[in-house]
C-alpha positions in Angstrom: 0.0 0.0 0.0 3.0 2.2 0.3 3.5 2.4 -3.4 -0.1 3.7 -3.8 0.6 6.5 -1.3 -2.1 5.2 1.2 0.3 4.0 4.0 3.1 6.1 5.3 4.6 3.4 7.5 3.7 0.0 8.9 5.0 -2.3 11.6 4.4 -6.1 12.1 4.9 -7.5 15.6 5.0 -11.2 15.8 4.5 -12.7 19.2 1.6 -14.8 20.5 -0.8 -12.5 18.6 0.2 -11.0 15.3 -0.2 -7.2 15.5 -0.1 -4.9 12.5 0.3 -1.2 13.1 -0.4 1.1 10.1 0.2 4.8 9.9 -1.9 6.4 7.1 -0.6 9.0 4.7 -2.1 12.3 5.8 -2.5 15.4 3.5 -3.8 18.7 4.9 -5.0 17.0 8.1 -7.1 14.3 6.4 -6.2 10.7 5.4 -6.3 9.3 2.0 -9.1 6.9 2.9 -12.0 6.9 5.3 -11.3 3.7 7.1 -10.0 0.1 7.1 -12.5 -2.7 7.8 -11.1 -6.1 8.9 -12.8 -8.9 7.1 -11.1 -12.2 7.9 -10.4 -13.1 11.5 -8.8 -16.2 13.0 -12.2 -17.8 13.6 -13.8 -16.7 10.3 -12.0 -16.8 7.0 -13.4 -15.4 3.7 -11.8 -16.7 0.5 -12.3 -15.1 -2.9 -11.9 -16.8 -6.3 -10.6 -15.0 -9.4 -14.1 -15.1 -11.0 -15.6 -13.4 -7.9 -12.9 -10.8 -8.0 -13.8 -9.9 -11.6 -17.4 -9.4 -10.5 -16.5 -7.4 -7.4 -14.0 -5.2 -9.3 -16.8 -3.6 -11.4 -18.5 -2.1 -8.3 -15.5 -1.1 -6.1 -14.7 2.4 -7.4 -11.8 3.7 -5.4 -12.1 1.0 -2.7 -9.1 -1.4 -2.3 -9.3 -5.0 -1.2 -6.2 -6.6 0.4 -5.8 -10.3 -0.2 -3.4 -13.0 1.1 -2.6 -15.1 -1.9 0.0 -17.7 -2.9 2.0 -14.7 -4.3 1.9 -12.8 -1.1 -0.3 -9.9 0.1 -1.8 -8.2 -2.9 -4.4 -5.6 -3.7 -7.4 -6.9 -5.7 -6.0 -5.2 -8.9 -2.7 -7.0 -8.6 -4.5 -10.3 -7.9 -6.6 -9.8 -11.1 -3.4 -9.2 -13.1 -1.8 -12.3 -11.7 -5.1 -14.3 -12.0 -5.0 -15.5 -8.4 -7.6 -15.6 -5.7 -7.0 -15.8 -1.9 -8.1 -14.9 1.6 -9.8 -11.5 1.9 -8.0 -9.6 4.7 -9.5 -6.1 4.7 -11.3 -3.4 2.8 -9.8 0.0 2.5 -12.3 2.6 1.5 
């Protein structure tokens, strides 16, 4: 997300519980996005196929989906280019 200018910095802490700290990019006292909504949790996992990503992509607008795939953590646009699906992590809107 850093290459899109959405995230200024991030930190991953690996201990008993994985913690991710994200600092958003701020311009004139407002962030680039309205919020981040966590989708998959340890108890509930949502997987998305490439065909589903094609359908969802048409209605997203400026929203970004983050996916955990076999190629690493990707945005939905990158996953569509690589033609892979994966576990839906969060929605950035």
